[in-house]
C-alpha positions in Angstrom: 98.4 -172.1 -78.9 101.3 -172.5 -76.9 104.3 -174.4 -78.9 104.9 -177.9 -77.4 107.9 -178.8 -76.2 110.2 -181.0 -78.2 111.9 -182.9 -75.2 110.9 -183.1 -71.5 112.0 -180.6 -69.0 113.1 -182.8 -66.0 116.9 -182.7 -66.8 117.3 -179.5 -65.0 115.9 -181.2 -61.8 117.9 -182.6 -58.8 115.6 -185.3 -57.9 116.9 -188.6 -58.8 113.3 -189.9 -59.2 112.5 -187.0 -61.9 116.2 -187.4 -63.3 115.2 -191.2 -64.0 112.5 -189.8 -66.2 114.6 -187.0 -68.0 115.2 -189.3 -71.1 111.6 -190.6 -71.8 109.8 -189.5 -74.8 107.3 -188.2 -72.6 107.1 -184.2 -72.5 107.4 -184.3 -68.7 107.3 -181.0 -66.9 108.0 -180.5 -63.1 105.2 -178.8 -61.0 105.6 -175.3 -61.7 104.1 -172.2 -62.9 104.9 -172.7 -66.6 103.5 -176.0 -66.7 100.1 -175.0 -65.2 100.0 -171.9 -67.5 100.8 -174.2 -70.3 98.0 -176.3 -69.4 95.5 -173.5 -69.2 96.6 -172.1 -72.4 95.9 -174.9 -74.1 92.8 -176.0 -72.3 94.5 -179.5 -71.7 94.0 -182.0 -68.7 97.1 -182.4 -66.7 98.3 -185.9 -66.2 100.1 -186.1 -62.7 102.2 -188.6 -62.0 103.6 -189.0 -58.4 106.3 -191.4 -57.3 109.7 -191.8 -55.6 112.9 -193.4 -56.7 112.9 -196.2 -54.7 109.3 -197.4 -55.7 109.3 -200.6 -57.8 105.9 -200.3 -59.3 107.0 -196.6 -60.3 109.9 -198.3 -62.4 107.4 -201.1 -63.7 105.0 -198.5 -65.0 107.8 -196.1 -66.3 109.6 -199.3 -68.5 106.2 -200.3 -69.7 104.6 -196.8 -70.5 106.8 -193.9 -70.1 109.6 -195.5 -72.0 107.3 -196.7 -75.0 107.2 -194.1 -77.8 103.3 -194.9 -78.6 102.3 -194.6 -75.0 104.4 -191.2 -74.8 103.0 -189.9 -77.9 99.5 -190.4 -76.7 100.3 -188.9 -73.6 101.7 -185.9 -75.5 98.9 -185.4 -77.7 96.2 -185.6 -74.9 97.5 -184.0 -71.8 100.0 -181.8 -70.2 102.4 -184.4 -68.3 103.9 -183.3 -65.2 106.1 -185.6 -62.9 106.4 -185.0 -59.0 108.6 -186.7 -56.5 106.6 -187.3 -53.4 109.2 -186.9 -51.3 110.1 -183.4 -52.5 106.5 -182.4 -52.6 105.0 -184.3 -49.8 102.1 -181.5 -49.9 100.9 -182.4 -53.3 101.0 -186.0 -52.5 99.1 -185.8 -49.4 96.4 -183.5 -51.2 96.2 -185.8 -54.2 96.2 -189.0 -52.2 93.4 -187.7 -50.4 91.4 -186.9 -53.7 92.3 -190.6 -55.0 90.8 -192.2 -51.8 87.6 -190.0 -52.3 87.3 -190.7 -56.0 88.2 -194.1 -56.2 86.8 -195.1 -52.5 90.1 -196.8 -51.7 93.7 -195.9 -50.5 96.2 -194.8 -53.1 99.9 -195.6 -53.4 102.5 -195.0 -55.8 102.9 -194.5 -58.5 99.8 -192.2 -58.3 98.2 -191.2 -61.4 95.9 -188.2 -61.2 94.0 -186.4 -64.0 93.4 -182.8 -63.3 91.2 -180.0 -65.0 93.8 -177.1 -65.8 91.9 -174.1 -64.6 91.0 -175.1 -60.9 93.6 -178.2 -60.4 90.7 -180.3 -59.3 91.3 -184.0 -59.9 88.5 -185.9 -61.9 89.9 -189.4 -62.3 92.6 -190.9 -60.2 94.4 -194.4 -59.9 97.8 -195.8 -59.0 99.7 -198.3 -61.6 98.0 -199.0 -64.8 99.6 -201.7 -67.0 100.6 -201.5 -70.7 98.4 -204.7 -71.7 95.3 -206.0 -70.3 96.1 -207.9 -67.0 95.4 -208.1 -63.2 91.6 -207.1 -64.4 92.7 -203.6 -65.2 92.3 -201.7 -68.1 95.2 -200.6 -69.9 97.1 -197.2 -69.3 96.2 -196.2 -72.9 92.4 -197.0 -72.6 92.4 -195.2 -69.3 94.0 -192.1 -71.1 91.4 -191.9 -74.0 88.4 -192.3 -71.8 89.6 -189.6 -69.4 90.7 -187.4 -72.2 87.2 -187.8 -74.0 85.5 -187.3 -70.4 87.1 -183.8 -70.4 86.1 -182.8 -73.7 82.5 -183.9 -73.5 81.3 -183.8 -70.2 82.4 -180.7 -68.5 79.4 -179.8 -66.7 79.5 -183.5 -64.8 83.2 -182.8 -64.0 82.0 -179.4 -62.5 79.7 -181.0 -60.1 81.6 -183.9 -59.2 84.6 -181.2 -58.3 82.2 -179.4 -56.0 81.2 -182.7 -54.4 85.3 -183.6 -53.8 85.9 -180.2 -52.3 83.0 -180.8 -49.9 84.5 -184.1 -48.8 88.0 -182.5 -48.7 87.1 -179.7 -46.9 86.1 -181.9 -43.9 89.3 -183.4 -43.7 90.9 -181.5 -40.8 88.3 -179.2 -40.4 88.1 -177.3 -37.3 85.9 -178.9 -34.9 85.1 -178.4 -31.0 86.0 -181.2 -28.8 82.8 -183.0 -28.2 84.1 -184.3 -25.0 86.6 -183.6 -22.3 90.2 -184.3 -22.5 90.8 -187.5 -20.7 92.8 -190.7 -20.4 90.4 -192.9 -22.0 92.0 -192.9 -25.6 95.2 -194.2 -24.1 93.4 -197.6 -23.0 91.0 -197.7 -26.0 94.4 -197.6 -28.4 95.8 -200.4 -26.2 93.0 -202.6 -26.8 92.6 -201.9 -30.5 96.5 -202.6 -30.9 95.8 -206.0 -28.8 93.1 -206.9 -31.4 95.2 -206.2 -34.4 98.2 -207.9 -32.8 99.7 -211.2 -34.5 100.4 -213.3 -31.3 102.8 -215.9 -33.7 104.6 -213.8 -35.6 104.4 -210.2 -34.0 103.4 -207.1 -35.4 99.7 -205.7 -36.4 97.4 -206.9 -38.9 97.8 -209.1 -42.0 100.1 -209.0 -44.7 101.7 -206.7 -45.9 103.1 -206.0 -42.6 104.6 -202.7 -41.8 107.2 -201.9 -38.8 104.6 -199.2 -37.4 107.3 -197.8 -34.8 104.6 -195.6 -33.5 102.5 -198.7 -32.4 105.5 -200.3 -30.7 106.2 -196.8 -29.0 102.7 -196.6 -27.8 102.7 -200.0 -26.1 106.0 -199.5 -24.4 104.8 -196.3 -23.0 101.4 -197.9 -21.9 103.2 -200.7 -20.2 105.5 -198.1 -18.2 102.6 -196.0 -17.5 100.5 -198.9 -16.2 103.6 -200.4 -14.2 104.2 -197.0 -12.5 100.3 -196.9 -11.6 100.7 -200.2 -9.7 98.9 -202.5 -12.2 101.3 -203.4 -14.8 100.3 -204.4 -18.3 102.8 -207.2 -18.7 101.1 -208.1 -22.2 101.7 -204.6 -23.8 105.3 -205.1 -23.0 105.2 -208.7 -24.6 103.5 -207.3 -27.8 106.1 -204.7 -28.3 109.1 -206.9 -27.6 107.8 -209.8 -29.6 107.4 -207.8 -32.6 110.9 -206.2 -32.4 112.2 -209.8 -32.1 110.4 -211.1 -34.9 111.3 -208.2 -37.1 114.9 -208.4 -36.0 114.9 -212.0 -37.2 112.9 -211.7 -40.3 114.1 -210.8 -43.9 112.7 -207.5 -43.2 115.9 -206.7 -41.1 119.1 -207.0 -43.5 120.8 -209.8 -41.6 124.3 -209.0 -43.2 124.4 -205.3 -43.5 121.9 -204.0 -41.0 118.9 -201.6 -41.6 115.4 -202.4 -42.3 113.3 -202.6 -45.4 110.1 -200.7 -45.9 107.6 -203.6 -45.2 107.1 -207.4 -45.6 105.0 -209.0 -48.2 104.0 -212.0 -45.8 102.9 -212.2 -42.2 106.3 -213.9 -41.1 108.5 -210.7 -41.9 110.4 -213.0 -44.4 110.3 -211.4 -47.8 110.2 -207.5 -47.7 109.7 -204.9 -50.2 113.4 -204.2 -50.8 113.7 -200.6 -50.5 115.3 -199.0 -47.2 114.0 -195.7 -46.1 115.6 -193.4 -43.9 112.4 -192.6 -41.9 111.9 -196.2 -41.0 115.3 -196.7 -39.8 115.4 -193.6 -37.3 112.4 -194.5 -35.4 113.6 -198.2 -35.3 117.0 -197.4 -34.3 115.6 -195.7 -31.1 113.1 -198.2 -30.2 115.7 -201.3 -30.5 117.9 -199.2 -28.1 115.3 -198.5 -25.5 114.2 -202.2 -26.1 117.9 -203.0 -25.1 117.6 -200.9 -22.0 114.3 -202.5 -21.0 115.0 -206.0 -21.5 119.0 -206.6 -21.7 118.4 -209.0 -24.7 121.3 -208.8 -26.4 119.6 -209.4 -29.9 118.3 -205.9 -29.6 121.6 -204.4 -29.0 123.0 -206.0 -32.0 120.3 -204.8 -34.3 120.6 -201.3 -32.9 124.3 -201.3 -33.5 124.0 -202.9 -37.1 121.2 -200.5 -38.1 123.5 -197.4 -36.8 126.6 -198.9 -38.4 124.5 -199.3 -41.8 123.4 -195.5 -41.5 127.0 -194.5 -40.8 128.4 -196.7 -43.6 126.0 -196.0 -46.5 123.5 -193.3 -45.6 125.4 -190.3 -44.3 126.6 -187.8 -46.9 130.2 -186.7 -46.6 128.8 -183.1 -45.8 126.8 -184.7 -42.8 123.3 -184.8 -43.7 121.5 -188.2 -44.3 120.6 -189.6 -47.5 117.1 -190.4 -48.0 116.5 -194.2 -49.5 118.1 -197.4 -51.1 116.4 -198.6 -54.1 114.6 -202.0 -54.0 116.1 -203.1 -57.4 119.5 -203.6 -58.8 120.0 -204.9 -62.3 116.3 -204.4 -63.0 115.3 -206.9 -60.5 113.8 -206.2 -56.9 116.0 -207.8 -54.2 118.7 -209.2 -56.5 121.4 -207.7 -54.8 120.2 -209.4 -51.4 119.2 -212.9 -52.3 121.5 -216.0 -52.5 121.9 -219.7 -53.7 123.4 -222.1 -51.3 126.1 -222.6 -53.9 127.2 -218.8 -53.4 127.3 -219.0 -49.8 129.2 -222.3 -49.5 131.8 -220.8 -51.7 132.6 -218.0 -49.1 132.1 -220.1 -45.8 134.1 -222.9 -44.5 133.1 -226.3 -43.7 132.2 -225.4 -39.9 130.4 -222.3 -40.8 128.3 -223.2 -43.6 126.2 -225.9 -41.9 125.4 -223.8 -39.0 124.7 -220.7 -41.3 122.5 -222.8 -43.7 120.3 -224.4 -41.0 119.9 -221.1 -39.2 118.9 -219.1 -42.2 117.0 -221.7 -44.2 119.4 -222.5 -47.0 118.7 -226.2 -46.2 115.1 -225.5 -47.2 113.2 -224.6 -50.5 114.0 -221.5 -51.9 111.6 -218.5 -50.5 112.3 -215.8 -52.8 112.3 -216.0 -56.9 114.1 -219.5 -56.7 116.6 -217.8 -54.7 117.1 -217.9 -50.9 116.4 -214.6 -48.8 118.2 -214.6 -45.1 115.5 -215.2 -42.7 116.0 -216.6 -39.4 114.5 -220.2 -39.2 116.1 -221.8 -36.4 117.0 -220.4 -32.9 120.5 -220.6 -31.4 119.6 -223.3 -28.6 118.2 -225.8 -31.5 121.3 -225.3 -33.4 123.4 -225.9 -30.5 121.6 -229.0 -29.6 121.7 -230.2 -33.4 125.4 -229.6 -33.7 126.3 -230.5 -30.2 127.9 -227.1 -30.0 127.4 -224.7 -27.0 125.2 -221.7 -28.0 127.9 -219.0 -27.3 129.9 -221.0 -29.8 127.2 -221.2 -32.5 126.8 -217.6 -32.2 130.4 -216.9 -32.6 130.5 -218.8 -35.6 127.6 -217.2 -37.2 128.6 -213.7 -36.2 132.2 -214.7 -37.8 130.3 -215.9 -41.1 128.3 -212.4 -41.7 131.0 -210.2 -42.4 132.4 -212.6 -45.0 129.2 -213.0 -46.8 128.6 -209.0 -46.6 131.9 -208.5 -48.0 131.2 -210.7 -50.9 127.7 -209.3 -51.4 129.6 -205.7 -51.7 130.9 -207.0 -55.1 127.6 -207.0 -56.6 126.1 -204.2 -58.4 124.5 -202.1 -55.8 120.9 -200.9 -55.6 120.8 -197.0 -56.3 120.7 -194.5 -53.4 118.6 -191.5 -53.5 120.9 -188.9 -52.3 118.3 -186.3 -51.6 118.9 -184.9 -47.9 115.3 -184.2 -46.7 115.0 -182.0 -43.4 112.2 -184.2 -41.9 113.6 -187.6 -42.2 116.9 -186.1 -41.0 115.3 -185.0 -37.8 113.9 -188.6 -37.4 117.3 -190.1 -37.7 119.0 -187.4 -35.5 116.7 -188.5 -32.8 117.4 -192.2 -33.5 121.0 -191.6 -33.3 120.9 -189.5 -30.2 118.9 -192.3 -28.4 121.1 -194.9 -29.5 124.3 -192.9 -28.6 123.2 -191.9 -25.2 121.6 -195.6 -24.3 124.6 -197.5 -25.9 127.1 -195.0 -24.7 128.5 -194.6 -28.5 130.0 -191.3 -28.8 130.4 -191.9 -32.6 126.5 -192.1 -33.1 126.1 -188.7 -31.4 128.6 -187.2 -33.6 127.0 -188.6 -36.6 123.8 -186.7 -35.2 125.6 -183.4 -34.7 127.1 -183.6 -38.1 123.7 -184.1 -39.5 122.1 -181.1 -37.5 125.0 -178.7 -38.5 124.3 -179.5 -42.0 120.8 -178.8 -42.0 121.4 -175.4 -40.0 124.2 -174.4 -42.5 122.5 -175.4 -45.6 118.7 -175.4 -45.1 118.3 -172.8 -42.6 118.0 -169.5 -44.2 116.5 -166.0 -43.1 114.6 -167.6 -40.2 112.8 -170.3 -42.4 113.6 -174.0 -43.3 114.1 -175.7 -46.6 112.9 -179.1 -46.9 115.3 -180.9 -49.5 119.1 -180.7 -50.4 120.6 -182.3 -53.4 123.7 -181.5 -55.7 124.3 -178.0 -54.0 120.9 -176.9 -54.2 118.5 -176.5 -51.0 114.9 -176.3 -52.4 111.2 -176.0 -51.3 109.6 -174.4 -48.5 109.8 -176.4 -45.4 106.7 -178.3 -44.5 105.3 -178.9 -40.8 107.1 -182.4 -40.4 110.6 -180.6 -41.3 110.1 -178.2 -38.5 108.5 -180.7 -35.7 110.8 -183.7 -36.3 113.8 -181.5 -36.3 112.9 -179.7 -33.1 112.2 -183.2 -31.7 115.7 -184.4 -32.9 117.3 -181.5 -31.5 115.9 -182.1 -28.0 116.8 -185.5 -28.0 120.5 -184.8 -28.9 120.5 -182.1 -25.9 119.5 -185.0 -23.8 122.5 -186.9 -24.9 125.0 -183.8 -24.6 124.7 -180.3 -24.0 126.0 -177.9 -27.0 125.4 -174.5 -26.7 123.3 -173.1 -29.4 121.4 -176.0 -30.0 118.4 -175.1 -27.8 118.5 -171.5 -29.1 118.1 -173.4 -32.5 115.4 -175.4 -31.4 113.4 -172.3 -30.0 114.0 -170.5 -33.2 112.3 -173.4 -35.2 109.5 -173.4 -32.7 109.0 -169.7 -33.0 108.6 -170.0 -36.8 106.4 -173.0 -36.4 104.0 -170.9 -34.5 104.1 -167.9 -36.8 103.7 -169.8 -40.0 101.9 -173.1 -39.3 99.7 -172.7 -36.4 95.8 -172.5 -37.0 95.4 -169.4 -34.9 91.6 -169.8 -34.8 91.0 -173.2 -34.2 94.4 -174.8 -33.1 96.4 -177.5 -34.5 99.1 -177.0 -37.3 98.7 -176.9 -41.1 101.0 -179.2 -43.2 102.1 -176.0 -45.1 103.0 -172.5 -44.3 100.7 -169.6 -44.5 102.7 -168.2 -47.3 103.1 -171.4 -49.1 102.0 -172.1 -52.8 98.1 -171.8 -52.8 96.8 -175.5 -53.7 93.4 -176.9 -53.6 93.6 -177.8 -50.1 95.5 -177.3 -47.0 95.9 -180.3 -45.1 96.1 -180.5 -41.4 97.0 -184.1 -40.6 96.4 -185.8 -37.5 96.7 -189.3 -37.9 100.3 -191.2 -38.1 101.0 -192.6 -41.5 104.4 -194.0 -42.5 105.6 -191.1 -40.6 104.4 -189.9 -37.4 101.9 -187.2 -37.2 103.4 -183.7 -37.8 100.7 -182.2 -35.6 101.5 -185.1 -32.9 105.1 -184.4 -32.7 104.5 -180.5 -32.6 102.3 -180.9 -29.6 105.1 -183.0 -27.9 108.1 -180.5 -28.4 106.0 -177.6 -27.9 104.9 -179.0 -24.5 108.5 -180.0 -23.5 109.9 -176.8 -24.5 107.3 -174.8 -22.9 107.8 -176.7 -19.5 111.4 -176.7 -20.0 111.7 -172.8 -20.4 108.7 -171.9 -18.5 107.2 -170.4 -21.6 103.4 -170.1 -21.9 103.3 -169.3 -25.5 104.4 -173.1 -26.3 102.2 -174.6 -23.5 99.2 -172.8 -24.8 99.8 -173.6 -28.6 100.2 -177.5 -27.3 96.9 -177.4 -25.7 95.3 -175.8 -28.3 96.6 -178.3 -30.6 95.6 -181.2 -28.6 91.9 -179.8 -28.3 91.7 -179.6 -32.0 92.9 -183.1 -32.8 90.8 -184.4 -30.0 87.8 -185.7 -31.8 90.0 -187.4 -34.4 92.3 -189.0 -31.7 89.2 -190.2 -29.9 87.3 -191.6 -32.9 90.3 -194.0 -33.5 92.8 -193.9 -31.0 95.3 -196.4 -32.4 95.8 -194.4 -35.5 97.0 -191.4 -33.5 99.9 -192.7 -31.5 101.8 -189.5 -31.6 98.9 -187.5 -30.4 98.4 -189.9 -27.7 101.9 -189.6 -26.4 101.1 -185.6 -26.3 98.0 -186.5 -24.3 100.0 -188.4 -22.0 102.5 -185.7 -21.3 99.3 -183.3 -20.8 97.6 -185.2 -18.3 100.7 -186.4 -16.6 103.3 -183.8 -16.9 106.8 -185.1 -17.5 109.6 -185.0 -15.2 112.4 -182.5 -16.1 115.7 -182.9 -14.5 118.6 -180.4 -15.3 121.9 -181.1 -14.1 124.6 -178.5 -13.5 128.3 -179.0 -12.7 131.6 -180.3 -13.9 131.3 -183.0 -16.4 133.1 -185.6 -14.7 131.3 -184.9 -11.4 128.0 -185.2 -13.3 128.8 -188.4 -15.1 127.8 -190.9 -12.1 124.6 -188.9 -11.8 123.8 -189.3 -15.6 124.5 -192.9 -15.2 121.8 -193.6 -12.6 119.1 -191.2 -14.4 119.8 -193.2 -17.4 119.5 -196.9 -15.6 116.0 -197.7 -16.4 113.2 -196.7 -19.2 111.8 -193.6 -18.1 109.6 -192.2 -21.3 108.1 -189.5 -19.2 111.5 -188.0 -18.1 113.7 -185.5 -19.7 117.1 -184.8 -18.7 119.9 -181.9 -19.6 123.4 -182.1 -18.2 124.7 -178.6 -18.6 128.6 -178.3 -17.8 129.5 -175.0 -16.0 131.2 -173.4 -18.8 128.0 -173.5 -20.8 127.2 -170.1 -22.1 124.2 -167.9 -22.6 121.6 -170.1 -21.0 118.0 -169.1 -21.8 116.5 -167.0 -19.0 114.3 -169.6 -17.2 116.9 -172.3 -17.4 119.5 -170.2 -16.2 117.5 -169.4 -13.2 116.9 -173.1 -12.6 120.4 -174.1 -13.1 123.1 -172.0 -11.4 126.8 -173.5 -11.5 127.8 -175.8 -8.9 130.0 -179.0 -8.5 127.3 -181.2 -9.4 123.4 -180.3 -8.7 120.1 -181.4 -9.7 116.9 -179.6 -10.3 113.9 -181.8 -10.7 110.5 -180.4 -12.0 107.2 -181.9 -12.6 105.2 -179.3 -15.1 106.0 -175.8 -13.3 106.5 -177.4 -9.9 110.4 -177.7 -9.1 112.2 -179.3 -6.0 114.8 -177.7 -4.1 118.2 -178.2 -5.6 119.8 -181.6 -4.8 123.6 -181.7 -4.2 123.4 -185.3 -3.3 123.1 -188.5 -5.7 121.2 -190.4 -2.9 118.9 -187.3 -2.6 117.9 -187.7 -6.3 116.8 -191.5 -5.8 113.2 -190.8 -4.3 112.7 -188.3 -7.2 113.6 -190.8 -9.8 111.4 -193.5 -8.7 108.2 -191.6 -9.6 108.9 -191.8 -13.4 111.2 -194.9 -14.2 110.3 -198.6 -14.6 112.6 -201.2 -12.8 112.9 -204.2 -14.7 
């Protein structure tokens, strides 16, 4: 029998989450060949625990159970214990979350606790958080472990039968199916109606508490409004749902009213009290959406929120080397939200006698506490109501409140901060590069574009090796083979950054990524894209996820970017792969359209080919052209402004964009207009794809 380790093996890892557990008395292993071999050699089931560093309930279970010597001794006696950071290994997380859903009959979450047979790595029992003492109507963790270990010893045959059934079900997820109906616009309208049914007309958002931001839903509504407006039957309610949701989230406690940036979700319907962790992957898409909402509505609230979100990223979430960090923890000093909560006395000590009454009324400090006997800032009173109550013009009220906020932020920064997970995750960086690029372009903020460039350059220098991406960087080490999302989201970010400014080499990098995506992730036989590469570690299941989750669907974004590259470069390989991917996902998207927003945007692009505009000329001469092109919301338009001194354009692009003083080339699909040398001549072409508000 293999000698059991005397201490756990997580100290050599780079994941902050795994390092949080390096001092546990549990004999933790990372997921690797040695751990799996030990389980097989000792014929012990595996206890797989999956979480992440900003996860509150992961911390609770760690304190209650993994730090307890008696519980750890039982774990070490009965199991080979493996700890996984779901942000490093989303492949394992997707597989075993799906298994949990099948076994438990409900959705999972974190911490995810899975008991696995050692020889085939199939789960036979799964749960999430288990308490150390009986409460919440749940068995204790120790009771669960004893029962599960006994089941493995005594009922192998039953486990084998259950495993066969489990695998039959899992094979059905993402299985190849021929489209049972022709591609049509129907899911676009169905998704709009489904979102309308879920919409909370009072507080914004979709569904009941807990409420998540769902950026993909908001984008779908904006795109639907734009499409119906262009068709002459504007769906004003779709626009209202999107903007109202953005407004309510902006005023809520979900949005950090002092420091900028959005938390993961709200525990209530009013967006008042969040789960306080801040994730990079939420804030990238939301930054882009608030910038677009500003362009549509000219509401200065959206402009302020976009800028504050971007400034928070620049201030707290970008590494000196250029990449963006992953998360801020929900907890500080062992308490969730402590860093963000106030008492009226603390606020009064910072503000003067003019500022405090206004600030207190606006943010509810004159009401009962709303969070653990403290106050978490949430807008309760609008500016007009404040102006009337205090007999002060609204613009002066806003000026006073805006003057109070940096004072309170400075005071808050003296507190013990939540910890930061400084992993740099390729896919999440792709989302933030895109968000920064949109904000930089629409808000005319060069610092945001420079930030996105630095992140892209970091990934290309540190995470792109021998024609393949790696997924995670931390402490000087790039690790783990990349996943579908890494390629798709990074291509998307590059294309958005190119739309904001041209830089030689970026389009070549995007096409290199696309070629690798096709070579290693595409299902050549049935279409669509697997989450892992063909030469990835062999696991019990190879997911092909179509639905949007907390992140947009990798399949949906892959189809979008391949279609865009295909039209831009006149490259049939990309266009054909995009069409095959859409067909492979068609049944899933048709069955539940609102859960497949990213694929619906790809469908929209397939049915109504986007407009591509290539400007070529001197930078100064092209500026008024760009300003006119950017004036209105146009989600089905993609623009490149290429200066005359650009080098080595790809062949098809070079043919469409020879040098000139300032010339526009406008294409829809494969059909291109004659070169336009007068800005006035471009006006009619623009009207077909932009919404004038």
